[in-house]
C-alpha angles and dihedrals in degrees: 000000000000125000092238091061092061118104118254090249092059093044093052092046095050095045095044091046091051094057093037090052091052093052095042091051089046093064115008096069088049094053091098088056094046093051096044087051094051095041126352140303092251092054091047091053095046093045094048091046093052089047091055090049089053089053091061095076090038091058088043092061104025097084093045094051091057089074094058105047134051105269097218094050089047095049092048091049092051092046094051091047092051090050091054092047090053089052091052091048088052093062098036095050090068094077135035087219088070094054093117092052091045090052093049091052092048093048091053091047091051095049093048092047088055089053097046099049099068091041093054091042090056092051089055094047090052087055100047117096124197094252093059101032095099093045093048094051093046096050093043089051093053095042092051092050092049090047092051089052093050092044092051091050091048093047094048092050096047099036098087106041110007107045092134092050090050094056091044088056090046091053093048094049093048090048093049089049088052091057092043091054091044091055104037108022105100121232115248122235120257093248090070090067117085116243091198121110119257105260122179090193089064091056093055093045092055093051090048089061091054093047089062090059097091096185094053092044091052090046093050094048092046093050091046089058095042091052090058087078094061095037094049087065089073094046122027097015093047092050092045094050091048091054104036110019111117108229117247135189119230110193089331092314112127113227119191129177094278094049090045089056089050089049093054090052091052091048088053093050095043092051090050095048098043104034107034095090095046093045094046090052092046095056094038095108097039119103111267091233094057092043090054094049096046092045095048090047092053091047094048094048092045098054093039088058094047089055090062110023125095102176116108099227096038090052088053093047095050091046089054090047092052093044095049088048090054091048089053101046100032100076092053090047093049094047094049092046092053090050092052094056116090113231095234094050102046093120095056093042090050091051089052089052089053090052088051090054090052087052089054089053091049090054091047093049091049086057088069090057094044089048089066089057103037135048122249090255092053089047087053092053088049092049092049092050099047094042089051089054090052092048091050092051090051092050096050093045094052101039114009099044090040091055092048090050 
């Protein structure tokens, strides 16, 4: 399938998402560092934890709201609001006296982002046809990983001395994307908008149905816990490396804690982009149960090590271990999750999955607070324990509960 054969909607979405992903990765993972610089590590941890808690009800209603408002108008409104919030953050990041204003702008940005994501995702699903579905997800996967690598590099370079410039660039990119969506994103037909009345009771009833699906609930909780490992790299691990990493020189290039964190993100992305095909082919004939266990073990050991280690090459080694583990177990997890979701309830199940992701972020942000109390070794033991619990829940959900059923 050639790029030229894609619809305008898909082209606009893929291109805009690529640039937006670069900018988002350039500053969002560094928010814990920005806030700890402007205030304290404890404040950063508590603030980001409360923000994740706020995202729970947002995720709860976001998917339901899509059916009641025109998608293009909603997406444009959200995009413009995020642009304005970035402009406000640009001016307020210049002084620690403006920390409250900066936090307010960031909270609004975060809320609006949570509303826009499912709306844009729905527009894309409406535009995808069966003959291009595989191509779209492959190219989106690769573009996203390349964008994450570029964003991590950009964020690491600009974090120390050019924070204001980074937010100016972020504002301009988001604003340009707004005008691109305004011009090229097609308007949906009226029959895509629900004529039913907004009923909160219907929302709770739909989630009640999902809560009775024990396998999916266990799978979601397990994945939420497992994802804490990856998400903690942008919270606790980032803060720890900034404070305790011993600077090194790599071919005359100075690498401090912040740049080390960016380097780890790039290692993660490069491994995913370059080795996914080869690893998938290598484990093709191995039993799924063994693949899942082996992949989860590598992932758990890798991120538990990153939580504690401070040596340059060991950090790289354990990041590669964690990433390869994710490449091994993820396809089985994704396939089994898809099989568990009833065709007529995909929206509700997807919303539960989003809530599970917010729970992952909550656990990761709590790591910042716990890091002010416990040593890095104790945090590593905590990570090993809780990730093992998550892996166990995923295993019994996919294999043990399936066998009983």
